[in-house]
C-alpha positions as a Markdown table, in Angstrom:
| # | Residue | x | y | z |
|---|---|---|---|---|
| 1 | Met | 6.1 | 33.5 | 16.1 |
| 2 | Asn | 5.8 | 33.9 | 19.9 |
| 3 | Arg | 8.5 | 35.4 | 22.0 |
| 4 | Arg | 6.9 | 33.9 | 25.1 |
| 5 | Leu | 6.1 | 30.2 | 25.5 |
| 6 | Pro | 2.5 | 29.6 | 26.3 |
| 7 | Arg | 1.8 | 28.7 | 29.9 |
| 8 | Leu | 0.2 | 25.4 | 29.0 |
| 9 | Ile | 1.8 | 23.2 | 26.4 |
| 10 | Thr | 0.3 | 19.8 | 25.4 |
| 11 | Ser | 3.0 | 17.2 | 24.9 |
| 12 | Thr | 2.3 | 14.8 | 22.1 |
| 13 | Ala | 4.4 | 11.7 | 22.9 |
| 14 | Leu | 7.5 | 13.1 | 21.2 |
| 15 | Cys | 10.1 | 10.7 | 20.1 |
| 16 | Ala | 13.9 | 11.1 | 20.5 |
| 17 | Ala | 15.4 | 13.2 | 17.8 |
| 18 | Leu | 19.1 | 13.9 | 17.4 |
| 19 | Ala | 19.5 | 16.7 | 14.8 |
| 20 | Phe | 16.1 | 15.8 | 13.2 |
| 21 | Thr | 16.9 | 12.1 | 13.2 |
| 22 | Val | 17.1 | 9.4 | 15.9 |
| 23 | Ala | 13.7 | 8.1 | 16.9 |
| 24 | Gly | 12.5 | 6.6 | 20.1 |
| 25 | Cys | 9.2 | 7.0 | 21.8 |
| 26 | Gly | 8.1 | 8.5 | 25.2 |
| 27 | Ser | 5.9 | 11.1 | 26.8 |
| 28 | Asp | 6.0 | 13.7 | 29.6 |
| 29 | Asp | 3.3 | 15.7 | 31.2 |
| 30 | Gly | 5.5 | 18.8 | 31.0 |
| 31 | Thr | 4.9 | 19.5 | 34.7 |
| 32 | Gly | 7.3 | 17.1 | 36.4 |
| 33 | Gly | 10.5 | 17.9 | 38.2 |
| 34 | Thr | 11.8 | 18.7 | 41.7 |
| 35 | Gly | 11.9 | 22.4 | 41.8 |
| 36 | Ala | 15.6 | 22.0 | 42.4 |
| 37 | Ala | 17.8 | 24.9 | 43.4 |
| 38 | Pro | 21.5 | 25.2 | 42.3 |
| 39 | Asp | 23.9 | 23.5 | 44.7 |
| 40 | Ala | 25.8 | 26.2 | 46.4 |
| 41 | Ser | 27.3 | 24.0 | 49.2 |
| 42 | Ser | 30.9 | 24.2 | 48.0 |
| 43 | Glu | 33.3 | 26.8 | 46.9 |
| 44 | Ala | 33.6 | 27.9 | 43.2 |
| 45 | Ala | 35.3 | 25.6 | 40.8 |
| 46 | Pro | 38.8 | 26.7 | 39.5 |
| 47 | Gly | 37.4 | 27.4 | 36.1 |
| 48 | Ala | 34.1 | 28.9 | 37.3 |
| 49 | Ala | 35.0 | 32.4 | 36.0 |
| 50 | Asp | 35.6 | 31.1 | 32.5 |
| 51 | Ala | 32.5 | 28.9 | 32.6 |
| 52 | Glu | 30.4 | 31.8 | 33.8 |
| 53 | Ala | 31.8 | 34.1 | 31.0 |
| 54 | Phe | 30.9 | 31.5 | 28.3 |
| 55 | Leu | 27.5 | 31.1 | 29.8 |
| 56 | Glu | 26.8 | 34.8 | 29.9 |
| 57 | Glu | 28.1 | 35.1 | 26.3 |
| 58 | Asn | 25.4 | 32.7 | 25.2 |
| 59 | Ser | 22.4 | 33.6 | 27.2 |
| 60 | Asp | 20.9 | 36.4 | 25.1 |
| 61 | Asn | 18.7 | 35.7 | 22.1 |
| 62 | Pro | 21.0 | 35.1 | 19.1 |
| 63 | Thr | 20.7 | 37.6 | 16.3 |
| 64 | Ser | 22.7 | 36.0 | 13.5 |
| 65 | Ile | 22.6 | 32.7 | 11.6 |
| 66 | Gly | 26.4 | 32.8 | 11.7 |
| 67 | Leu | 26.9 | 32.7 | 8.0 |
| 68 | Asp | 28.1 | 35.9 | 6.3 |
| 69 | Thr | 29.5 | 34.7 | 2.9 |
| 70 | Pro | 27.0 | 35.1 | 0.1 |
| 71 | Leu | 26.6 | 32.6 | -2.7 |
| 72 | Pro | 28.6 | 33.4 | -5.9 |
| 73 | Ala | 25.3 | 33.9 | -7.7 |
| 74 | Ala | 21.6 | 33.4 | -7.2 |
| 75 | Pro | 20.9 | 29.7 | -7.3 |
| 76 | Glu | 19.4 | 28.1 | -10.4 |
| 77 | Thr | 15.8 | 27.1 | -9.9 |
| 78 | Asp | 15.8 | 23.7 | -11.6 |
| 79 | Lys | 17.0 | 21.6 | -8.7 |
| 80 | Ser | 15.4 | 18.9 | -6.6 |
| 81 | Leu | 16.0 | 17.6 | -3.1 |
| 82 | Val | 14.9 | 14.4 | -1.4 |
| 83 | Ala | 15.2 | 14.1 | 2.4 |
| 84 | Leu | 15.0 | 11.1 | 4.7 |
| 85 | Lys | 12.3 | 12.1 | 7.2 |
| 86 | Phe | 11.9 | 10.7 | 10.7 |
| 87 | Ala | 8.3 | 10.9 | 12.0 |
| 88 | Thr | 9.0 | 12.7 | 15.2 |
| 89 | Gly | 8.0 | 16.1 | 16.4 |
| 90 | Leu | 11.5 | 17.5 | 15.8 |
| 91 | Gly | 11.9 | 15.5 | 12.6 |
| 92 | Thr | 8.7 | 17.0 | 11.2 |
| 93 | Arg | 9.8 | 20.5 | 12.3 |
| 94 | Gly | 13.1 | 20.1 | 10.4 |
| 95 | Asp | 11.4 | 18.7 | 7.3 |
| 96 | Thr | 9.1 | 21.6 | 7.2 |
| 97 | Ala | 12.0 | 24.1 | 7.5 |
| 98 | Gln | 13.9 | 22.3 | 4.8 |
| 99 | Gln | 10.9 | 22.4 | 2.5 |
| 100 | Ala | 10.4 | 26.1 | 3.1 |
| 101 | Ala | 14.1 | 26.8 | 2.3 |
| 102 | Ala | 14.0 | 24.8 | -0.9 |
| 103 | Glu | 10.8 | 26.5 | -2.0 |
| 104 | Ala | 12.5 | 29.9 | -1.4 |
| 105 | Leu | 15.0 | 28.9 | -4.0 |
| 106 | Gly | 12.3 | 27.6 | -6.4 |
| 107 | Trp | 13.5 | 24.0 | -5.9 |
| 108 | Asp | 11.4 | 20.8 | -5.8 |
| 109 | Tyr | 11.4 | 19.2 | -2.4 |
| 110 | Ser | 10.1 | 15.9 | -1.1 |
| 111 | Ser | 10.7 | 13.6 | 1.8 |
| 112 | Ile | 10.6 | 9.9 | 2.4 |
| 113 | Asp | 9.7 | 8.3 | 5.8 |
| 114 | Ala | 12.9 | 6.7 | 7.0 |
| 115 | Gly | 11.3 | 4.6 | 9.7 |
| 116 | Gln | 13.1 | 3.9 | 12.9 |
| 117 | Thr | 15.6 | 1.2 | 12.1 |
| 118 | Pro | 18.8 | 1.1 | 10.0 |
| 119 | Ala | 17.1 | -1.3 | 7.5 |
| 120 | Ser | 14.1 | 1.0 | 7.0 |
| 121 | Ala | 16.4 | 4.1 | 6.6 |
| 122 | Ala | 18.6 | 2.2 | 4.1 |
| 123 | Ser | 15.5 | 1.3 | 2.1 |
| 124 | Ala | 14.4 | 5.0 | 2.2 |
| 125 | Phe | 17.8 | 6.1 | 0.9 |
| 126 | Glu | 17.5 | 3.7 | -2.0 |
| 127 | Ala | 14.1 | 5.0 | -2.8 |
| 128 | Ala | 15.5 | 8.5 | -2.8 |
| 129 | Ile | 18.2 | 7.6 | -5.3 |
| 130 | Ala | 15.5 | 6.1 | -7.5 |
| 131 | Gln | 13.9 | 9.5 | -7.8 |
| 132 | Lys | 17.1 | 10.8 | -9.4 |
| 133 | Pro | 17.2 | 14.1 | -7.5 |
| 134 | Asp | 20.0 | 16.6 | -7.5 |
| 135 | Gly | 20.5 | 16.2 | -3.8 |
| 136 | Ile | 19.8 | 13.8 | -0.9 |
| 137 | Leu | 19.7 | 14.8 | 2.8 |
| 138 | Phe | 19.9 | 12.3 | 5.7 |
| 139 | Gly | 20.9 | 12.4 | 9.3 |
| 140 | Gly | 21.1 | 10.6 | 12.7 |
| 141 | Phe | 22.3 | 7.2 | 11.7 |
| 142 | Pro | 26.0 | 6.9 | 11.1 |
| 143 | Ala | 27.0 | 7.3 | 7.4 |
| 144 | Ala | 28.7 | 3.8 | 7.6 |
| 145 | Leu | 25.2 | 2.3 | 7.6 |
| 146 | Phe | 24.6 | 3.8 | 4.2 |
| 147 | Ala | 28.0 | 3.1 | 2.6 |
| 148 | Lys | 26.5 | 1.4 | -0.5 |
| 149 | Gln | 23.7 | 4.0 | -0.9 |
| 150 | Ile | 26.2 | 6.9 | -0.6 |
| 151 | Ala | 28.5 | 5.3 | -3.1 |
| 152 | Asp | 25.6 | 4.8 | -5.5 |
| 153 | Ala | 24.4 | 8.3 | -5.1 |
| 154 | Lys | 27.9 | 9.7 | -5.8 |
| 155 | Ala | 28.2 | 7.5 | -8.9 |
| 156 | Ala | 24.9 | 8.9 | -10.1 |
| 157 | Gly | 26.1 | 12.5 | -9.6 |
| 158 | Ile | 23.8 | 13.2 | -6.6 |
| 159 | Val | 25.0 | 15.6 | -3.9 |
| 160 | Val | 24.6 | 14.1 | -0.4 |
| 161 | Val | 24.5 | 16.1 | 2.8 |
| 162 | Ser | 24.1 | 14.8 | 6.3 |
| 163 | Thr | 22.9 | 16.5 | 9.5 |
| 164 | Gly | 24.0 | 15.5 | 13.0 |
| 165 | Thr | 25.7 | 12.2 | 12.3 |
| 166 | Gly | 29.1 | 13.1 | 13.8 |
| 167 | Asp | 30.9 | 11.4 | 11.0 |
| 168 | Gln | 34.2 | 12.8 | 9.8 |
| 169 | Ser | 35.1 | 13.2 | 6.1 |
| 170 | Val | 32.9 | 10.5 | 4.5 |
| 171 | Asp | 33.6 | 10.0 | 0.8 |
| 172 | Gly | 30.4 | 10.9 | -1.0 |
| 173 | Val | 29.0 | 13.2 | 1.7 |
| 174 | Val | 29.9 | 16.8 | 1.1 |
| 175 | Ala | 29.2 | 18.0 | 4.6 |
| 176 | Asp | 27.8 | 16.9 | 8.0 |
| 177 | Leu | 25.9 | 19.9 | 9.4 |
| 178 | Ala | 25.6 | 20.2 | 13.1 |
| 179 | Gly | 28.2 | 17.5 | 13.4 |
| 180 | Ala | 31.2 | 16.9 | 15.7 |
| 181 | Glu | 32.4 | 20.5 | 16.3 |
| 182 | Gln | 28.9 | 21.7 | 17.0 |
| 183 | Gln | 28.2 | 19.0 | 19.5 |
| 184 | Lys | 31.4 | 20.0 | 21.3 |
| 185 | Leu | 30.0 | 23.5 | 21.6 |
| 186 | Phe | 26.7 | 22.2 | 22.9 |
| 187 | Gly | 28.6 | 20.1 | 25.5 |
| 188 | Lys | 30.8 | 23.1 | 26.5 |
| 189 | Leu | 27.7 | 25.3 | 27.1 |
| 190 | Ala | 26.0 | 22.6 | 29.2 |
| 191 | Ala | 29.2 | 22.1 | 31.1 |
| 192 | Ala | 29.4 | 25.9 | 31.7 |
| 193 | Tyr | 26.0 | 25.8 | 33.4 |
| 194 | Phe | 27.0 | 22.9 | 35.6 |
| 195 | Val | 30.4 | 24.2 | 36.6 |
| 196 | Thr | 28.9 | 27.7 | 37.4 |
| 197 | Glu | 26.1 | 26.3 | 39.5 |
| 198 | Ala | 27.5 | 23.2 | 41.1 |
| 199 | Gly | 30.6 | 24.4 | 42.8 |
| 200 | Ser | 33.9 | 22.6 | 43.2 |
| 201 | Glu | 32.4 | 19.3 | 44.4 |
| 202 | Gly | 29.6 | 19.0 | 41.9 |
| 203 | Arg | 28.6 | 15.6 | 40.5 |
| 204 | Ala | 26.7 | 15.0 | 37.2 |
| 205 | Ala | 25.4 | 12.0 | 35.4 |
| 206 | Val | 25.2 | 12.4 | 31.6 |
| 207 | Phe | 22.5 | 10.1 | 30.2 |
| 208 | Asn | 23.4 | 9.2 | 26.6 |
| 209 | Phe | 22.0 | 7.3 | 23.6 |
| 210 | Gln | 24.2 | 4.2 | 23.3 |
| 211 | Gly | 25.4 | 3.5 | 19.8 |
| 212 | Phe | 24.9 | 6.9 | 18.3 |
| 213 | Pro | 28.2 | 8.9 | 17.6 |
| 214 | Ile | 26.4 | 12.2 | 17.7 |
| 215 | Ser | 25.2 | 11.6 | 21.2 |
| 216 | Asp | 28.6 | 10.4 | 22.3 |
| 217 | Leu | 30.2 | 13.6 | 21.0 |
| 218 | Phe | 28.0 | 15.8 | 23.2 |
| 219 | Ser | 28.4 | 13.6 | 26.3 |
| 220 | Glu | 32.2 | 13.2 | 25.9 |
| 221 | Ala | 32.5 | 17.0 | 25.3 |
| 222 | Phe | 30.6 | 17.7 | 28.5 |
| 223 | Val | 32.8 | 15.5 | 30.6 |
| 224 | Ala | 36.0 | 16.8 | 29.0 |
| 225 | Gln | 35.0 | 20.4 | 29.6 |
| 226 | Val | 34.0 | 19.7 | 33.2 |
| 227 | Glu | 37.4 | 18.1 | 33.8 |
| 228 | Glu | 39.1 | 21.2 | 32.4 |
| 229 | Trp | 37.1 | 23.7 | 34.4 |
| 230 | Cys | 36.6 | 21.7 | 37.5 |
| 231 | Pro | 39.1 | 18.9 | 38.1 |
| 232 | Thr | 37.5 | 18.1 | 41.5 |
| 233 | Cys | 34.0 | 17.7 | 40.0 |
| 234 | Thr | 32.6 | 14.4 | 38.8 |
| 235 | Ala | 30.8 | 13.7 | 35.5 |
| 236 | Glu | 29.9 | 10.2 | 34.5 |
| 237 | Ile | 28.3 | 9.0 | 31.2 |
| 238 | Val | 25.4 | 6.6 | 31.7 |
| 239 | Gln | 24.3 | 4.7 | 28.6 |
| 240 | Gln | 20.7 | 4.3 | 27.7 |
| 241 | Gln | 19.1 | 2.2 | 25.0 |
| 242 | Leu | 17.0 | 4.0 | 22.4 |
| 243 | Ala | 14.1 | 1.6 | 22.9 |
| 244 | Asp | 14.0 | 2.5 | 26.6 |
| 245 | Val | 13.2 | 6.2 | 26.1 |
| 246 | Gly | 10.1 | 7.1 | 28.1 |
| 247 | Thr | 9.7 | 3.5 | 29.4 |
| 248 | Lys | 12.7 | 2.2 | 31.3 |
| 249 | Thr | 14.8 | 5.3 | 31.2 |
| 250 | Pro | 12.9 | 7.2 | 33.9 |
| 251 | Ala | 13.3 | 4.3 | 36.3 |
| 252 | Asn | 17.0 | 4.0 | 35.2 |
| 253 | Val | 17.6 | 7.6 | 36.1 |
| 254 | Val | 15.8 | 7.3 | 39.4 |
| 255 | Gly | 17.7 | 4.1 | 40.2 |
| 256 | Tyr | 21.1 | 5.7 | 39.4 |
| 257 | Leu | 20.4 | 8.8 | 41.5 |
| 258 | Gln | 19.2 | 6.7 | 44.4 |
| 259 | Arg | 22.5 | 4.7 | 44.3 |
| 260 | Glu | 24.5 | 7.9 | 43.9 |
| 261 | Pro | 22.8 | 10.4 | 46.3 |
| 262 | Glu | 25.6 | 13.0 | 45.9 |
| 263 | Thr | 24.8 | 13.4 | 42.2 |
| 264 | Lys | 22.5 | 16.4 | 41.9 |
| 265 | Tyr | 22.7 | 17.1 | 38.1 |
| 266 | Ala | 21.1 | 14.9 | 35.5 |
| 267 | Val | 22.2 | 15.8 | 32.0 |
| 268 | Phe | 20.5 | 14.5 | 28.9 |
| 269 | Ala | 21.9 | 14.2 | 25.4 |
| 270 | Ser | 18.4 | 14.9 | 24.0 |
| 271 | Gly | 15.3 | 16.4 | 25.5 |
| 272 | Asp | 13.3 | 13.4 | 24.4 |
| 273 | Leu | 15.7 | 11.2 | 26.4 |
| 274 | Ser | 14.5 | 13.0 | 29.5 |
| 275 | Ser | 10.9 | 12.1 | 28.7 |
| 276 | Gly | 9.1 | 11.0 | 31.9 |
| 277 | Val | 12.1 | 11.7 | 34.1 |
| 278 | Thr | 10.9 | 14.7 | 36.1 |
| 279 | Pro | 7.6 | 13.1 | 37.1 |
| 280 | Ala | 9.5 | 9.9 | 38.0 |
| 281 | Leu | 11.9 | 12.0 | 40.2 |
| 282 | Arg | 8.9 | 13.6 | 42.0 |
| 283 | Thr | 7.2 | 10.3 | 42.5 |
| 284 | Ala | 10.4 | 8.8 | 44.0 |
| 285 | Gly | 10.7 | 11.7 | 46.4 |
| 286 | Leu | 14.1 | 12.7 | 45.0 |
| 287 | Gln | 14.7 | 16.4 | 45.8 |
| 288 | Gly | 17.4 | 18.8 | 44.6 |
| 289 | Ile | 18.0 | 17.2 | 41.2 |
| 290 | Asn | 18.8 | 19.7 | 38.4 |
| 291 | Val | 17.7 | 18.5 | 35.0 |
| 292 | Leu | 19.5 | 19.9 | 32.0 |
| 293 | Gly | 20.7 | 19.0 | 28.5 |
| 294 | Ile | 20.3 | 19.8 | 24.8 |
| 295 | Val | 17.5 | 19.7 | 22.2 |
| 296 | Pro | 14.7 | 20.7 | 24.5 |
| 297 | Thr | 11.1 | 19.5 | 23.8 |
| 298 | Glu | 8.0 | 21.5 | 24.3 |
| 299 | Ala | 7.7 | 19.8 | 27.7 |
| 300 | Asn | 11.2 | 20.8 | 28.7 |
| 301 | Leu | 10.6 | 24.4 | 27.9 |
| 302 | Ala | 7.4 | 24.3 | 29.8 |
| 303 | Ala | 9.2 | 22.8 | 32.8 |
| 304 | Leu | 11.8 | 25.5 | 32.6 |
| 305 | Glu | 9.2 | 28.1 | 32.8 |
| 306 | Ala | 7.6 | 26.3 | 35.8 |
| 307 | Gly | 11.0 | 26.1 | 37.5 |
| 308 | Ser | 11.0 | 22.3 | 37.7 |
| 309 | Glu | 14.0 | 21.9 | 35.3 |
| 310 | Ala | 17.2 | 23.8 | 35.4 |
| 311 | Ala | 18.6 | 24.6 | 31.9 |
| 312 | Trp | 18.5 | 23.5 | 28.2 |
| 313 | Val | 20.8 | 24.4 | 25.3 |
| 314 | Gly | 18.5 | 25.6 | 22.5 |
| 315 | Phe | 18.4 | 23.6 | 19.3 |
| 316 | Pro | 17.5 | 25.9 | 16.3 |
| 317 | Ala | 15.8 | 23.3 | 14.1 |
| 318 | Asp | 14.5 | 25.8 | 11.7 |
| 319 | Val | 17.9 | 27.4 | 11.2 |
| 320 | Ile | 19.5 | 24.0 | 10.7 |
| 321 | Gly | 16.9 | 23.1 | 8.0 |
| 322 | Trp | 17.8 | 26.3 | 6.1 |
| 323 | Arg | 21.5 | 25.7 | 6.7 |
| 324 | Ala | 21.2 | 22.3 | 5.1 |
| 325 | Val | 19.6 | 23.7 | 2.0 |
| 326 | Asp | 22.3 | 26.4 | 2.0 |
| 327 | Ile | 25.0 | 23.7 | 1.8 |
| 328 | Phe | 23.3 | 22.2 | -1.3 |
| 329 | Ala | 23.1 | 25.6 | -2.9 |
| 330 | Arg | 26.9 | 26.1 | -2.3 |
| 331 | Ala | 27.7 | 22.6 | -3.5 |
| 332 | Phe | 25.7 | 23.1 | -6.7 |
| 333 | Gln | 27.9 | 26.2 | -7.4 |
| 334 | Asp | 31.2 | 24.6 | -6.4 |
| 335 | Ala | 31.5 | 27.1 | -3.6 |
| 336 | Asp | 33.3 | 26.5 | -0.4 |
| 337 | Val | 31.0 | 24.0 | 1.3 |
| 338 | Glu | 33.4 | 23.0 | 4.1 |
| 339 | Ala | 33.8 | 26.6 | 5.3 |
| 340 | Ala | 30.1 | 27.1 | 5.4 |
| 341 | Ala | 29.5 | 23.8 | 7.2 |
| 342 | Glu | 32.0 | 24.7 | 9.9 |
| 343 | Val | 30.3 | 27.9 | 10.9 |
| 344 | Pro | 28.7 | 27.3 | 14.4 |
| 345 | Leu | 25.0 | 27.4 | 14.8 |
| 346 | Pro | 23.4 | 30.0 | 16.9 |
| 347 | Leu | 24.0 | 29.1 | 20.5 |
| 348 | Gln | 21.9 | 29.9 | 23.6 |
| 349 | Met | 21.5 | 28.5 | 27.1 |
| 350 | Ile | 17.8 | 28.6 | 28.2 |
| 351 | Thr | 17.0 | 28.9 | 31.9 |
| 352 | Lys | 14.0 | 30.0 | 33.9 |
| 353 | Asp | 15.5 | 33.5 | 33.8 |
| 354 | Asn | 15.3 | 33.9 | 30.1 |
| 355 | Val | 12.8 | 31.3 | 28.9 |
| 356 | Gly | 10.0 | 33.9 | 28.7 |
| 357 | Glu | 12.1 | 36.0 | 26.2 |
| 358 | Ile | 13.4 | 33.3 | 23.8 |
| 359 | Leu | 12.0 | 33.1 | 20.3 |
| 360 | Thr | 9.7 | 30.1 | 19.9 |
| 361 | Asp | 7.1 | 28.9 | 17.4 |
| 362 | Asp | 4.4 | 26.4 | 18.3 |
| 363 | Gly | 6.5 | 25.4 | 21.3 |
| 364 | Tyr | 9.7 | 24.8 | 19.3 |
| 365 | Tyr | 12.8 | 26.9 | 19.9 |
| 366 | Val | 13.7 | 29.1 | 16.9 |
| 367 | Gly | 16.4 | 31.4 | 18.2 |
| 368 | Val | 17.0 | 33.9 | 15.4 |
| 369 | Glu | 14.0 | 36.1 | 14.6 |
| 370 | Asp | 14.8 | 37.0 | 11.0 |
| 371 | Tyr | 16.8 | 33.9 | 9.9 |
| 372 | Gln | 14.8 | 33.5 | 6.7 |
| 373 | Asp | 15.7 | 37.1 | 5.6 |
| 374 | Gln | 19.3 | 36.5 | 6.4 |
| 375 | Phe | 19.5 | 33.4 | 4.3 |
| 376 | Gln | 17.7 | 35.0 | 1.3 |
| 377 | Lys | 20.1 | 37.9 | 1.4 |
| 378 | Leu | 23.1 | 35.5 | 1.2 |
| 379 | Trp | 21.3 | 33.6 | -1.6 |
| 380 | Gln | 20.5 | 36.9 | -3.5 |
| 381 | Thr | 16.9 | 36.0 | -3.6 |
| 382 | Ser | 15.5 | 38.6 | -1.1 |
């Protein structure tokens, strides 16, 4: 693993991924942006001190996976998991992490390509059930789209876990990891940066994936936190279609900012949603725009290091993959799954000031250096 991101990162047309899941295509040369500086034209927001404190609290490299309750006993090794995999950069990263975690427990692990539509994902879910595994993992699409499949899995005695759907208490799903409460924390941290930097008259546009609850949760949390910390600031949610990522979205962002010239902060519910935006801003001659959000891509991290984007909330895909397997291990032992799922993920705001010190691997944010050892200690397998 590398503590410092390489100076040159090749971006491979990453597709949008929300907690390993939602898929839409686009590309970025990783060098775009405006070289924007924070807006210091107005006085500090009323909640600026609280915002700054939260920001500072989550700026250093995290050292813990968060979990500290060990399993009742070392897991049995005769278990099998099947995951619905989305063929995106982040989706592949998550799948690899899940496989490594399962293998650390001696479990069989396989994944099925879920495609990019509800129909293809439902078919993949049915194929997973046909394999008769002990557990099935899915994410991104709302659980309601898989109501029949989830019910069938429950009837067959298969444990189902989701990641990043934002669903609340779905019968047949034992936990939604990186769900609603986690998205609220992501939104709060992004809002902390905005409020700290923008001053009392700051204006932000939050570009959001329309129709995906997990994206809505982040965007709505950002707006709500801004309203609490800075009532005189403005934060507006701007919906984007999944199919427009990397194609129409850059022009949509440029058009919005040209119509609203006082808006100097463009916030994205996923790094992939920002694909192509910073070059488009540069081409349009838009200056002073601060680009930030959650789930940074390789290109976003490179842009941070170059100073052409402002800030990104780290998304620890590897840790989430291991956390998902941990949930299965607890469910198989009838341990407290709900309590484990509610433990927040490692949280870190990445800016130009600290991007050279964050923990990455192959351009992906990792966050916690010894996360594997920490999990295996809890699993009594180290």
